[in-house]
All heavy atoms as an XYZ file, in Angstrom:
742
protein
N     -15.382      0.647     32.979
C     -16.017      1.202     31.814
C     -16.848      2.435     32.271
O     -17.577      2.344     33.237
C     -16.949      0.157     31.176
C     -17.730      0.631     30.008
S     -18.527     -0.692     29.041
C     -19.399     -1.572     30.273
N     -16.654      3.543     31.565
C     -17.419      4.698     31.961
C     -18.795      4.701     31.320
O     -19.087      3.919     30.466
C     -16.632      6.007     31.660
C     -16.544      6.343     30.202
O     -17.487      6.130     29.440
N     -15.399      6.863     29.808
N     -19.634      5.628     31.746
C     -21.033      5.622     31.337
C     -21.200      5.922     29.847
O     -22.241      5.616     29.272
C     -21.808      6.658     32.135
N     -20.183      6.541     29.200
C     -20.276      6.877     27.792
C     -20.009      5.673     26.897
O     -20.333      5.689     25.707
C     -19.314      7.998     27.425
C     -19.680      9.294     28.090
C     -18.672     10.371     27.731
O     -17.926     10.246     26.767
O     -18.668     11.382     28.454
N     -19.419      4.665     27.394
C     -19.053      3.503     26.587
C     -20.132      2.440     26.643
O     -20.628      2.069     27.724
C     -17.720      2.880     27.074
C     -16.563      3.830     26.921
S     -15.044      3.209     27.615
C     -14.784      1.747     26.636
N     -20.497      1.963     25.500
C     -21.493      0.893     25.423
C     -20.803     -0.274     24.765
O     -20.345     -0.171     23.636
C     -22.717      1.325     24.599
C     -23.361      2.558     25.214
C     -23.731      0.175     24.454
C     -24.412      3.203     24.368
N     -20.681     -1.403     25.464
C     -19.926     -2.530     24.868
C     -20.649     -3.084     23.642
O     -21.844     -3.051     23.542
C     -19.875     -3.545     25.991
C     -20.991     -3.196     26.902
C     -21.225     -1.712     26.762
N     -19.858     -3.604     22.731
C     -20.411     -4.275     21.565
C     -19.615     -5.553     21.340
O     -18.442     -5.602     21.599
C     -20.383     -3.368     20.312
O     -20.926     -4.099     19.231
C     -18.998     -2.917     19.950
N     -20.312     -6.555     20.924
C     -19.646     -7.842     20.669
C     -19.562     -8.111     19.157
O     -19.358     -9.228     18.714
C     -20.346     -8.972     21.384
C     -21.820     -9.097     21.009
O     -22.249     -8.442     20.022
O     -22.541     -9.821     21.682
N     -19.753     -7.058     18.337
C     -19.741     -7.157     16.877
C     -20.921     -7.917     16.320
O     -20.986     -8.166     15.145
C     -18.425     -7.753     16.358
C     -17.265     -6.831     16.586
O     -17.448     -5.602     16.578
N     -16.092     -7.364     16.819
N     -21.851     -8.335     17.139
C     -23.073     -8.992     16.685
C     -24.280     -8.122     16.904
O     -25.259     -8.214     16.226
C     -23.242    -10.368     17.356
C     -22.102    -11.300     17.043
C     -21.113    -11.561     17.961
C     -22.040    -11.906     15.786
C     -20.069    -12.408     17.659
C     -20.985    -12.760     15.469
C     -20.013    -13.002     16.435
O     -18.979    -13.845     16.122
N     -24.180     -7.291     17.936
C     -25.265     -6.368     18.243
C     -24.841     -4.967     17.753
O     -23.686     -4.614     17.831
C     -25.525     -6.319     19.730
C     -26.060     -7.621     20.305
C     -26.188     -7.519     21.785
N     -24.809     -7.392     22.355
C     -24.537     -7.058     23.578
N     -25.505     -6.792     24.445
N     -23.322     -6.988     24.017
N     -25.768     -4.177     17.262
C     -25.416     -2.823     16.849
C     -24.984     -1.988     18.042
O     -25.457     -2.165     19.152
C     -26.660     -2.290     16.180
C     -27.772     -3.093     16.751
C     -27.195     -4.457     17.094
N     -24.069     -1.058     17.786
C     -23.667     -0.131     18.799
C     -24.678      0.997     18.840
O     -24.989      1.590     17.802
C     -22.276      0.443     18.465
C     -21.740      1.522     19.386
C     -21.452      0.896     20.751
C     -20.463      2.103     18.797
N     -25.229      1.276     19.975
C     -26.259      2.327     20.116
C     -25.609      3.530     20.827
O     -25.062      3.386     21.905
C     -27.454      1.842     20.891
C     -28.166      0.737     20.188
N     -28.966      0.954     19.095
C     -28.160     -0.608     20.400
C     -29.469     -0.210     18.675
N     -28.976     -1.158     19.437
N     -25.753      4.679     20.180
C     -25.201      5.904     20.760
C     -26.218      6.519     21.683
O     -27.429      6.455     21.449
C     -24.848      6.899     19.639
C     -23.881      6.382     18.582
C     -23.655      7.432     17.511
C     -22.565      5.953     19.195
N     -25.733      7.095     22.769
C     -26.591      7.738     23.746
C     -26.848      9.185     23.310
O     -25.914      9.918     22.971
C     -25.963      7.707     25.120
C     -25.874      6.375     25.740
C     -25.344      6.466     27.169
C     -25.355      5.104     27.816
N     -24.952      5.218     29.214
N     -28.123      9.569     23.284
C     -28.438     10.971     22.917
C     -27.796     11.961     23.862
O     -27.638     11.680     25.038
C     -29.952     11.006     23.022
C     -30.425      9.612     23.038
C     -29.305      8.779     23.592
N     -27.413     13.095     23.321
C     -26.903     14.203     24.117
C     -25.403     14.168     24.383
O     -24.879     15.131     24.947
N     -24.686     13.102     24.010
C     -23.252     13.046     24.203
C     -22.577     13.664     22.996
O     -23.093     13.616     21.876
C     -22.789     11.632     24.473
C     -23.305     10.992     25.748
C     -22.823      9.558     25.867
C     -22.858     11.789     26.959
N     -21.380     14.175     23.200
C     -20.634     14.814     22.125
C     -19.731     13.780     21.463
O     -18.615     13.566     21.907
C     -19.800     15.974     22.731
C     -19.135     16.816     21.670
O     -19.580     16.796     20.515
O     -18.157     17.501     22.028
N     -20.225     13.151     20.387
C     -19.486     12.138     19.701
C     -18.601     12.728     18.601
O     -18.928     13.729     18.007
C     -20.412     11.124     19.056
C     -21.118     10.247     20.063
C     -22.423     10.508     20.466
C     -20.456      9.159     20.654
C     -23.048      9.719     21.376
C     -21.085      8.363     21.573
C     -22.403      8.636     21.937
O     -23.011      7.852     22.878
N     -17.493     12.064     18.339
C     -16.595     12.384     17.236
C     -16.641     11.212     16.295
O     -16.410     10.066     16.717
C     -15.166     12.625     17.728
C     -14.230     12.869     16.546
C     -15.133     13.822     18.679
N     -16.931     11.455     15.026
C     -16.933     10.401     14.033
C     -15.564     10.270     13.414
O     -15.090     11.230     12.769
C     -18.005     10.664     12.962
C     -19.384     10.525     13.485
C     -20.077     11.598     14.029
C     -20.040      9.286     13.498
C     -21.354     11.463     14.561
C     -21.317      9.136     14.014
C     -21.939     10.239     14.517
O     -23.206     10.090     15.049
N     -14.926      9.144     13.602
C     -13.593      8.918     13.061
C     -13.688      8.741     11.535
O     -14.678      8.209     11.036
C     -12.965      7.669     13.688
N     -12.687      9.217     10.862
C     -12.543      9.018      9.411
C     -13.642      9.687      8.592
O     -13.882      9.301      7.445
C     -12.455      7.520      9.040
C     -11.422      6.758      9.797
C     -11.784      5.698     10.595
C     -10.119      7.115      9.704
C     -10.827      4.983     11.292
C      -9.144      6.400     10.407
C      -9.491      5.329     11.178
N     -14.294     10.676      9.137
C     -15.364     11.305      8.355
C     -14.863     12.049      7.154
O     -15.632     12.338      6.212
C     -16.177     12.276      9.247
C     -15.434     13.469      9.738
C     -16.269     14.351     10.650
O     -17.352     13.951     11.076
O     -15.821     15.473     10.897
N     -13.572     12.328      7.072
C     -13.006     12.989      5.932
C     -12.543     11.987      4.837
O     -12.046     12.378      3.790
C     -11.806     13.856      6.326
C     -10.708     13.059      6.989
O     -11.017     12.082      7.716
O      -9.540     13.376      6.786
N     -12.725     10.702      5.105
C     -12.299      9.658      4.138
C     -13.471      9.037      3.422
O     -14.581      9.026      3.931
C     -11.526      8.559      4.864
C     -10.274      9.001      5.652
C      -9.666      7.796      6.370
C      -9.283      9.693      4.750
N     -13.180      8.524      2.247
C     -14.202      7.755      1.488
C     -14.004      6.286      1.842
O     -12.975      5.709      1.532
C     -14.014      7.978     -0.027
C     -14.954      7.178     -0.862
C     -16.406      7.453     -0.550
O     -16.826      8.574     -0.725
O     -17.090      6.500     -0.081
N     -14.963      5.698      2.546
C     -14.829      4.357      3.036
C     -15.630      3.339      2.240
O     -15.824      2.214      2.681
C     -15.232      4.310      4.529
C     -14.360      5.153      5.453
C     -14.864      5.033      6.879
C     -12.914      4.809      5.340
N     -16.091      3.739      1.060
C     -16.789      2.768      0.197
C     -15.855      2.441     -0.975
O     -15.057      3.261     -1.418
C     -18.112      3.314     -0.296
O     -17.888      4.533     -1.028
C     -19.084      3.549      0.817
N     -15.990      1.218     -1.459
C     -15.187      0.707     -2.537
C     -16.111     -0.084     -3.447
O     -17.052     -0.716     -2.976
C     -14.095     -0.254     -2.038
C     -13.244      0.296     -0.912
C     -13.680      0.279      0.393
C     -11.998      0.817     -1.189
C     -12.908      0.796      1.420
C     -11.194      1.345     -0.170
C     -11.675      1.301      1.135
O     -10.904      1.820      2.145
N     -15.832     -0.078     -4.759
C     -16.573     -0.963     -5.608
C     -15.974     -2.343     -5.452
O     -14.833     -2.524     -5.018
C     -16.445     -0.567     -7.095
O     -15.096     -0.679     -7.518
C     -16.953      0.852     -7.329
N     -16.744     -3.357     -5.741
C     -16.251     -4.739     -5.671
C     -15.016     -4.897     -6.546
O     -14.034     -5.517     -6.144
C     -17.360     -5.705     -6.123
C     -16.956     -7.136     -6.222
C     -16.872     -7.783     -4.882
C     -16.710     -9.299     -5.005
N     -15.358     -9.769     -4.792
N     -15.056     -4.320     -7.741
C     -13.905     -4.389     -8.650
C     -12.671     -3.746     -8.045
O     -11.563     -4.262     -8.187
C     -14.236     -3.749    -10.011
C     -15.154     -4.575    -10.852
C     -15.379     -3.909    -12.209
C     -16.308     -4.739    -13.049
N     -16.457     -4.189    -14.399
N     -12.860     -2.633     -7.375
C     -11.705     -1.945     -6.774
C     -11.117     -2.781     -5.640
O      -9.893     -2.949     -5.534
C     -12.088     -0.561     -6.270
C     -10.848      0.217     -5.792
C     -11.136      1.654     -5.478
O     -12.093      1.957     -4.763
N     -10.301      2.538     -6.009
N     -11.964     -3.375     -4.800
C     -11.433     -4.261     -3.765
C     -10.724     -5.467     -4.342
O      -9.730     -5.903     -3.830
C     -12.579     -4.678     -2.830
C     -12.972     -3.664     -1.740
C     -14.152     -4.210     -0.967
C     -11.838     -3.299     -0.856
N     -11.274     -5.995     -5.450
C     -10.633     -7.116     -6.106
C      -9.233     -6.689     -6.619
O      -8.265     -7.454     -6.489
C     -11.427     -7.630     -7.290
C     -12.716     -8.346     -6.880
O     -12.845     -8.707     -5.648
O     -13.594     -8.573     -7.737
N      -9.122     -5.502     -7.154
C      -7.831     -5.001     -7.660
C      -6.861     -4.785     -6.507
O      -5.674     -5.154     -6.599
C      -7.993     -3.689     -8.436
C      -8.574     -3.821     -9.806
C      -8.391     -2.511    -10.625
N      -8.832     -1.326     -9.913
C     -10.029     -0.777    -10.006
N     -10.978     -1.348    -10.774
N     -10.325      0.337     -9.365
N      -7.364     -4.199     -5.410
C      -6.516     -3.951     -4.238
C      -5.976     -5.300     -3.732
O      -4.779     -5.441     -3.426
C      -7.286     -3.182     -3.171
C      -7.523     -1.747     -3.635
C      -6.537     -3.222     -1.835
C      -8.479     -0.954     -2.761
N      -6.867     -6.285     -3.590
C      -6.454     -7.630     -3.105
C      -5.437     -8.256     -4.047
O      -4.421     -8.783     -3.632
C      -7.667     -8.522     -2.946
N      -5.717     -8.178     -5.361
C      -4.781     -8.772     -6.345
C      -3.417     -8.098     -6.273
O      -2.374     -8.785     -6.269
C      -5.357     -8.644     -7.758
C      -4.451     -9.166     -8.821
C      -4.365    -10.537     -9.067
C      -3.633     -8.319     -9.554
C      -3.471    -11.032    -10.020
C      -2.766     -8.778    -10.516
C      -2.697    -10.134    -10.744
N      -3.407     -6.779     -6.212
C      -2.132     -6.058     -6.181
C      -1.398     -6.351     -4.890
O      -0.144     -6.511     -4.882
C      -2.390     -4.554     -6.337
C      -2.756     -4.195     -7.772
C      -3.067     -2.711     -7.884
N      -3.265     -2.414     -9.306
C      -4.121     -1.528     -9.778
N      -4.894     -0.852     -8.903
N      -4.226     -1.299    -11.047
N      -2.137     -6.426     -3.781
C      -1.461     -6.740     -2.509
C      -0.873     -8.155     -2.570
O       0.280     -8.342     -2.195
C      -2.488     -6.625     -1.372
C      -1.834     -6.959     -0.056
C      -1.984     -8.107      0.667
C      -0.891     -6.154      0.646
N      -1.201     -8.059      1.779
C      -0.524     -6.883      1.819
C      -0.329     -4.903      0.410
C       0.393     -6.373      2.702
C       0.587     -4.421      1.362
C       0.937     -5.135      2.501
N      -1.626     -9.122     -3.007
C      -1.149    -10.516     -3.098
C      -0.017    -10.655     -4.092
O       0.783    -11.549     -4.005
C      -2.292    -11.458     -3.401
C      -3.377    -11.548     -2.365
C      -2.938    -12.138     -1.021
O      -1.761    -12.560     -0.867
O      -3.760    -12.162     -0.124
N       0.051     -9.749     -5.066
C       1.095     -9.795     -6.087
C       2.366     -9.118     -5.620
O       3.386     -9.105     -6.345
C       0.621     -9.112     -7.382
O      -0.473     -9.815     -7.927
N       2.349     -8.529     -4.417
C       3.570     -7.990     -3.844
C       3.676     -6.464     -3.909
O       4.666     -5.921     -3.474
N       2.642     -5.782     -4.411
C       2.688     -4.328     -4.418
C       2.666     -3.803     -3.003
O       2.127     -4.424     -2.117
C       1.486     -3.760     -5.165
C       1.614     -3.836     -6.677
O       2.590     -4.432     -7.178
O       0.738     -3.296     -7.375
N       3.286     -2.646     -2.811
C       3.241     -1.999     -1.495
C       1.966     -1.205     -1.348
O       1.277     -0.913     -2.352
C       4.463     -1.029     -1.314
O       4.309      0.026     -2.250
C       5.795     -1.753     -1.525
N       1.699     -0.837     -0.135
C       0.539      0.023      0.161
C       0.634      1.302     -0.687
O      -0.359      1.736     -1.250
C       0.530      0.332      1.667
C      -0.500      1.291      2.188
C      -1.894      0.660      2.138
C      -0.163      1.711      3.582
N       1.837      1.885     -0.720
C       2.013      3.132     -1.432
C       1.787      2.957     -2.922
O       1.176      3.818     -3.581
C       3.441      3.658     -1.164
C       3.702      4.031      0.288
C       3.993      2.866      1.225
O       4.233      1.712      0.728
O       4.031      3.095      2.427
N       2.244      1.828     -3.484
C       2.058      1.576     -4.922
C       0.565      1.426     -5.230
O       0.078      1.931     -6.229
C       2.825      0.331     -5.348
C       4.316      0.503     -5.349
C       5.044     -0.826     -5.520
O       4.590     -1.869     -5.078
N       6.217     -0.776     -6.148
N      -0.129      0.703     -4.393
C      -1.585      0.488     -4.627
C      -2.311      1.824     -4.536
O      -3.166      2.111     -5.368
C      -2.142     -0.535     -3.618
C      -1.472     -1.918     -3.802
C      -3.667     -0.660     -3.788
C      -1.779     -2.893     -2.687
N      -1.960      2.648     -3.555
C      -2.608      3.952     -3.389
C      -2.400      4.783     -4.636
O      -3.357      5.453     -5.101
C      -2.094      4.645     -2.145
N      -1.233      4.776     -5.166
C      -0.933      5.568     -6.383
C      -1.721      5.024     -7.578
O      -2.357      5.820     -8.303
C       0.555      5.518     -6.703
C       0.970      6.391     -7.857
C       2.473      6.405     -8.097
O       3.241      6.278     -7.107
O       2.861      6.546     -9.245
N      -1.751      3.743     -7.741
C      -2.516      3.145     -8.880
C      -3.987      3.378     -8.766
O      -4.681      3.546     -9.763
C      -2.183      1.644     -8.979
C      -0.754      1.360     -9.446
C      -0.454     -0.114     -9.450
C       0.994     -0.360     -9.773
N       1.383     -1.761     -9.604
N      -4.504      3.310     -7.548
C      -5.954      3.486     -7.308
C      -6.355      4.942     -7.169
O      -7.550      5.223     -7.066
C      -6.408      2.662     -6.111
C      -6.309      1.173     -6.306
C      -7.214      0.670     -7.420
O      -8.326      1.169     -7.592
O      -6.767     -0.282     -8.118
N      -5.365      5.814     -7.091
C      -5.606      7.263     -6.880
C      -6.467      7.525     -5.667
O      -7.431      8.265     -5.683
C      -6.282      7.839     -8.131
C      -5.429      7.756     -9.340
C      -6.109      8.402    -10.531
N      -5.284      8.249    -11.699
C      -5.673      8.513    -12.929
N      -6.913      8.936    -13.117
N      -4.859      8.367    -13.938
N      -6.024      6.904     -4.568
C      -6.698      7.062     -3.273
C      -5.631      7.260     -2.221
O      -4.510      6.795     -2.372
C      -7.534      5.865     -2.922
C      -8.758      5.724     -3.831
C      -9.642      4.581     -3.416
N     -10.372      4.929     -2.197
C     -11.547      4.425     -1.924
N     -12.160      3.600     -2.730
N     -12.190      4.757     -0.809
N      -5.944      7.957     -1.152
C      -4.972      8.126     -0.041
C      -4.561      6.756      0.537
O      -5.360      5.815      0.569
C      -5.710      8.956      0.997
C      -6.815      9.612      0.256
C      -7.195      8.666     -0.845
N      -3.341      6.676      1.003
C      -2.829      5.402      1.563
C      -3.711      4.903      2.703
O      -3.923      3.713      2.816
C      -1.394      5.621      2.036
C      -0.446      5.853      0.906
C       0.949      6.282      1.339
O       1.226      6.244      2.564
O       1.755      6.645      0.482
N      -4.234      5.810      3.534
C      -5.052      5.383      4.670
C      -6.325      4.660      4.174
O      -6.763      3.724      4.801
C      -5.419      6.571      5.609
C      -6.157      6.106      6.842
C      -6.242      7.626      4.874
C      -5.335      5.341      7.838
N      -6.888      5.094      3.058
C      -8.084      4.416      2.536
C      -7.720      3.024      2.004
O      -8.518      2.090      2.153
C      -8.722      5.269      1.414
C      -9.380      6.529      1.930
C      -9.984      7.387      0.858
O     -10.030      6.994     -0.347
O     -10.433      8.484      1.211
N      -6.541      2.880      1.391
C      -6.097      1.559      0.942
C      -5.836      0.669      2.147
O      -6.253     -0.499      2.161
C      -4.839      1.682      0.059
C      -5.115      2.536     -1.171
C      -4.331      0.290     -0.307
C      -6.260      2.005     -2.083
N      -5.221      1.226      3.179
C      -4.971      0.473      4.413
C      -6.260     -0.024      5.015
O      -6.373     -1.200      5.396
C      -4.209      1.381      5.390
C      -3.922      0.750      6.705
C      -3.044     -0.325      6.807
C      -4.519      1.202      7.850
C      -2.782     -0.944      8.033
C      -4.266      0.596      9.076
C      -3.380     -0.447      9.162
N      -7.284      0.832      5.096
C      -8.556      0.414      5.625
C      -9.228     -0.628      4.767
O      -9.898     -1.561      5.242
C      -9.477      1.605      5.834
C      -8.984      2.607      6.936
C      -9.801      3.873      6.915
C      -8.993      1.953      8.278
N      -9.051     -0.526      3.431
C      -9.574     -1.524      2.534
C      -8.883     -2.863      2.762
O      -9.526     -3.931      2.741
N      -7.573     -2.834      2.994
C      -6.819     -4.068      3.285
C      -7.264     -4.670      4.618
O      -7.378     -5.917      4.728
C      -5.330     -3.799      3.321
C      -4.688     -3.524      1.961
C      -3.260     -2.982      2.130
C      -4.694     -4.760      1.060
N      -7.575     -3.865      5.587
C      -8.073     -4.375      6.869
C      -9.417     -5.077      6.619
O      -9.659     -6.170      7.118
C      -8.223     -3.245      7.907
C      -6.860     -2.748      8.326
C      -9.044     -3.716      9.105
C      -6.925     -1.473      9.207
N     -10.288     -4.450      5.841
C     -11.568     -5.061      5.503
C     -11.353     -6.403      4.821
O     -12.006     -7.412      5.201
C     -12.370     -4.121      4.593
C     -13.589     -4.746      4.011
N     -14.757     -4.917      4.718
C     -13.800     -5.278      2.781
C     -15.641     -5.536      3.973
N     -15.111     -5.750      2.796
N     -10.463     -6.458      3.840
C     -10.212     -7.711      3.124
C      -9.621     -8.764      4.049
O      -9.959     -9.955      3.939
C      -9.287     -7.442      1.949
C      -9.898     -6.618      0.809
C      -8.822     -6.105     -0.126
C     -10.943     -7.435      0.080
N      -8.764     -8.363      4.968
C      -8.187     -9.294      5.932
C      -9.261     -9.859      6.869
O      -9.268    -11.063      7.165
C      -7.049     -8.624      6.735
N     -10.152     -9.018      7.314
C     -11.246     -9.476      8.197
C     -12.144    -10.480      7.482
O     -12.690    -11.355      8.119
C     -12.088     -8.280      8.679
C     -11.386     -7.424      9.699
C     -12.278     -6.315     10.203
N     -13.336     -6.908     11.020
C     -14.579     -6.424     11.104
N     -14.908     -5.385     10.407
N     -15.468     -6.972     11.865
N     -12.303    -10.301      6.170
C     -13.121    -11.216      5.386
C     -12.330    -12.440      4.943
O     -12.876    -13.294      4.216
C     -13.659    -10.503      4.133
C     -14.564     -9.334      4.453
C     -15.852     -9.812      5.073
C     -16.798     -8.646      5.286
N     -18.044     -9.070      5.905
N     -11.062    -12.519      5.360
C     -10.169    -13.645      5.060
C      -9.943    -13.820      3.569
O      -9.799    -14.917      3.067
C     -10.701    -14.912      5.683
C     -10.887    -14.802      7.189
C     -10.850    -16.132      7.882
C     -11.112    -16.044      9.343
N     -10.462    -15.118     10.146
N      -9.864    -12.672      2.854
C      -9.572    -12.679      1.438
C      -8.059    -12.721      1.199
O      -7.603    -13.325      0.230
C     -10.180    -11.415      0.757
C      -9.736    -11.269     -0.685
C     -11.703    -11.474      0.862
N      -7.317    -12.084      2.089
C      -5.854    -11.927      1.904
C      -5.083    -13.101      2.533
O      -5.458    -13.600      3.600
C      -5.375    -10.632      2.496
C      -6.008     -9.335      1.978
C      -5.463     -8.143      2.728
C      -5.799     -9.207      0.510
N      -4.009    -13.477      1.881
C      -3.115    -14.478      2.434
C      -1.779    -13.808      2.868
O      -1.172    -14.203      3.822
C      -2.818    -15.546      1.426
C      -4.026    -16.433      1.141
C      -3.674    -17.550      0.180
C      -4.832    -18.483     -0.118
N      -6.139    -17.964     -0.142
N      -1.353    -12.781      2.128
C      -0.108    -12.076      2.437
C      -0.339    -11.176      3.662
O      -1.217    -10.314      3.648
C       0.289    -11.232      1.218
C       1.549    -10.420      1.445
C       1.869     -9.565      0.195
N       2.871     -8.608      0.510
C       2.949     -7.437     -0.030
N       2.111     -7.034     -0.929
N       3.907     -6.592      0.310
N       0.435    -11.368      4.714
C       0.248    -10.570      5.915
C       0.730     -9.122      5.688
O       1.630     -8.859      4.913
C       1.096    -11.257      6.958
C       2.113    -12.010      6.200
C       1.475    -12.369      4.881
N       0.077     -8.220      6.388
C       0.488     -6.830      6.307
C       1.638     -6.519      7.284
O       2.510     -5.738      6.963
C      -0.711     -5.898      6.656
C      -0.398     -4.447      6.454
C      -0.478     -3.917      5.185
C       0.008     -3.640      7.475
C      -0.160     -2.588      4.962
C       0.335     -2.315      7.285
C       0.244     -1.777      6.033
N       1.657     -7.174      8.383
C       2.623     -6.876      9.450
C       4.061     -7.101      9.026
O       4.962     -6.505      9.572
C       2.306     -7.689     10.698
N       4.288     -7.946      8.043
C       5.648     -8.270      7.652
C       6.105     -7.548      6.388
O       7.055     -7.926      5.770
C       5.797     -9.770      7.462
C       5.424    -10.521      8.721
C       4.342    -11.337      8.721
C       6.208    -10.397      9.852
C       3.996    -12.013      9.892
C       5.889    -11.081     11.016
C       4.747    -11.892     11.035
N       5.407     -6.446      6.038
C       5.786     -5.744      4.841
C       7.151     -5.103      5.019
O       7.545     -4.778      6.139
C       4.749     -4.717      4.434
C       4.671     -3.535      5.333
C       3.489     -2.664      4.918
N       3.557     -1.414      5.631
C       3.619     -0.232      5.077
N       3.637     -0.148      3.781
N       3.657      0.867      5.777
N       7.870     -4.959      3.946
C       9.200     -4.333      4.008
C       9.111     -2.875      3.683
O       8.341     -2.486      2.806
C      10.153     -5.027      3.024
O       9.596     -4.926      1.722
C      10.364     -6.470      3.392
N       9.820     -2.049      4.424
C       9.777     -0.621      4.138
C      10.420     -0.273      2.805
O      11.292     -1.030      2.323
C      10.564      0.031      5.277
C      11.388     -1.069      5.858
C      10.703     -2.379      5.501
N      10.035      0.850      2.190
C      10.615      1.271      0.890
C      12.045      1.702      1.063
O      12.485      2.190      2.000
C       9.815      2.443      0.327
C       8.452      1.906     -0.123
O       8.170      0.767     -0.191
N       7.587      2.905     -0.401
């Protein structure tokens, strides 16, 4: 581990070291969702909609829907796995 990396166990906050040149990932994306929107995303996903279909219906980029699905999966809301989706 190099000096720039600070380990985190997901229970303690990650502390950034002053003076280092950090890059914030996904700063161009909107990473907030209303509860209703997450409920719709989960419902559509569980109903068999594709990532692309959900993105179109929600009028959001596919990457934002994907990140929303990751959030829902981490919270154990989803039953339908993402890894086994079928391509269009």
